[in-house]
C-alpha positions, 0 to 999 in steps of 0.5 A: 453480489458475486462479481467478476473480476480480472485484471486488465492485461497485461497487469498481473497484480493490484499494488495499494499504497497509503499511510498507515491506517488508510486500510492497504491490508484489510482491503487487500484481503477483501479484494483478494477474496472478491477477485479470487486472487492471493494476498502479500503483506510486505510489512509481514514480508519485511518482519520475516527477511529481517527477523524483526518487527518493523518497530524494532528495526526502527528502534534498533536500525534507524528509519533509513535501515527499514526503508532499505530492507523495504526495498529489496523486499518490494524489488524481490517480488516476482508474483502475478495474480496478487494483492499487494499490501505494502507499507506506507513508506513503499513510495520512498523508494523509486526503484521499488515503485518502478518495479511494482509499475512494470505489471501492477496496477497501483492504487492510493487509499486516501484518507485525511490526516485526521482519519490517519490519527484516528485510526492508528493512535500513538504512531510512535509504536507503529513502526513508521519510517519516519525521520526522528523530527518529523511530526506525523503532519510533515511525514503526511504531506511528504507522502502525500505527493509521492503516493499521488505521483506513483499511484494509477488510480486514487480511491477516496477512503474518507468516510467509506466503509471497507466494503464501499472502497472495495466496490469502488475499486472493482467499479475502477479496475472493471472501468479499466478493463473495458477501456485500457487506453 
């Protein structure tokens, strides 16, 4: 099925937010292909900017350093026609999220805590920006509130394949295009 896709004006980008394992990178690539848009993975930009993996940043400098670098990278993004897959902690920076929302549709890929656990396995090896004493449950609850605060659209990813989530995202953006109010 061929879908013609353009973003509602004045939006130029789609920003994907959500927990690790929610499918931001995978769905981002699929959306970019379907919509003939570019693709930006901000975790890769952070690694390129710092010269270190996310886990090495967290291990060597702490989670706060990762969040600072992430904010710098996000605030310096000046792109159009892109699908932007953010790191799960992007929402900790109000400054970065306001910058992204200026010309982007922000989509929260919502999955349950159980699905996060299933998809990411040992989260201590994932370069996740969290306080050392923070459980995955606490992190999930804290971030969920932030994801819903910044999201323009929420896509339920629970029990959906990537293609099903992509179809839903394309449908929602097409609806926005026909009724931008």
